[in-house]
N, C-alpha and C positions, 0 to 999 in steps of 0.2 A: 076703575079697577076691572080687569078682564075676568070674565066668568071662567070657571074651571074647564079646561080643555080647549079654551079659545086663546088665540094669540092676542097681543095688544091691539092689533088692527081689527079684531072682532071676527076674523075668519077662522074657522076651525081647521087645524092641520089634520089631514087624513093619515091615520096610521095604516100603512100598507102591510104591516106584519113582516114575516120572514122573507117574503118575495122581494123586499127592498134591500135585503142584506148585501148582495153583490154590488148593487149600484151605490149604496152608502159607503161600502168599503173603498170603491174606486174614488168616490168624491172625497173621502177622508185622506187618501194618499195624495191626491192632487192638491188638496187644501194644505196638507202638511208641507209639501214642497214650497208652496208660496209663503206660508206663515213663517216657517223656520228660515227660509232664504232671506226674508225681509227683516225678521226680528231675532234670529238666532235661536239656539236651543232653550234659552230662558223665556221665550214667549210662553204665555199661559197655555197649558195643554188644551183648555176648553176653547181657546181661540181657533183651534183646528176644527172642532165640532161646529162652531159658529160659522166659520168660513165655508164649511162643507154643506151647511144648511141641515144638519142633523142634530139630534139631541146628544147630550153628554153620555147617556146610557148606551147609545149606539157606538160612540167613540170607544168607551171602555169595554164594550162587548167584543169589538174587533181588535182593539189594541189596548191591553191593560196598562201599558207603560210606554215610555218614549223609545225604549230599545225595540219593542215589538213593532212600533210604527216605523222606525228607521230600517229594520230588517225588511219590512214590506216595501218600502221605497227602494231599497237596494235590489230586492228580488225583481221588481219591475224594471229597474235600470239594467239588470243582467238579461232580462227577457229582450229588452231593446238592443243590447249589445250583441246577443246571439243572433238576432234577426239581421242586424246591420252587417255582420261579418259572415253571414251564411253563404253569400255569393262565392263561387269558386275563385274569383279574382280578387277577393278581399285580402288585404295585407295586414301585417302587424301594425303598420302605420295607421291604417284605418281604425283598428281597435284603439290605439292610443289617442287618436283624434276624437273618437266617440267618448272615450273615458274623460278626456279633457273637457269636452262639452258638458258632460254630466257633472263633473267635479266643479266646474265654474259656478253652477247653481246649487250644488248639494254640499257645500263645505260644512254646514252644521251637522249633517248626517255623517259625514266622514269622521268628524271628531267623535261623535257618539259611538259609531261602530268601532273605531280605533280604541276608545276607552273601555269597550266591552268585548274585545276580540276573543276572550276566553269563555264568553257566555255561549252555552251550547246552541242557543238560537242563532248565533252569528256564524258559527263554524262553517256551515254549508256555503256561505258567500265566497269564501276563499277557495273552496273546492270547485265551485262552478266557474269562477274566474280562471283558476289554474287549468281546468279542462279546456276552456276556450283558448287560452294562451298556447297550450300544448298543440291543439289542432292547427292553429295558425302557424306555429313554429315549424311543424312538419312541412307544411306548404311552402313557407318562406325558405327553409333550408333546401328543399327540392328545387326551387326556382333560383337559388343562388343569391337571393336578395339579403339574406341574413347570414352572418358568419356561423360556422359550425360550433364556435366556442359559446354561443348564446344558448342558454337552457331556459326552460319555463320558469324556474326559480329566479333567474335574472330579470325576466320580464315582470314577474310579480313584485320583485323588490323595486324595480323602476316605477311601476305603477303606484306602489305604496308611498314611495318617496315623493312622487309627483302629487298625489292626492294630499299628502301631509303639507307640503310646501304651499300648495294652492289654498288649503284651508287656513293657513296662517298668513297669507298675503292679503294686503288691502284689496278690496274689490276692484278698484281702478287699476291695479297692477297685475291682476291675475292673468290676463291675456298675454302680456309681455313675458311673464314668468313661464307660461305654458309654451310659448314660442321658443324660449331658451331651452326648456326641457326637451322639446322635440329635436332640436339640433344636437343636444348632448346624446340623446338616445340613438339618433341616426348614426352619429359617429361611433358610438360605443358598440353598436350592434352590427356595423358594416362588416362584410367579409374581409378577412385579412389576407 
């Protein structure tokens, strides 16, 4: 039997206090991606803490529930999207490609966000994605690559539809579904 404060292996885990907070948060988000991608949203919440190498108290301190954790994952995804399409030559196609990459591994989170879309913690995700789509559309319209009939709301609807269908597709079919979606979007958004 392990002594109080010692792990089963007999080594004492050092509590680094509040300074470990940001590192623990990053580890929890990374672990959540892996755990929920492998086992879905029904995976035990404490499996995330175990995978991250932190205690359950740390998990609940950072993320009191699955929605809070999903929002953190999506915020990180949006940070990556914004960075990926920040280049002046980035296109709407680049945005959709990056969203597809993220959606292929985040299907569980897509369902959770979709099912909680009216939760005030989730609202900003759509606003951030909308602003990103709007910036790219201005650029795409000016370059003549996207038809003037396409609005940011059309892009957001297409992204929502894509995320939904990917979340409901078998893992081995998602790439083919994504390719078909790219073709549909390309045709629908083309200048007329």
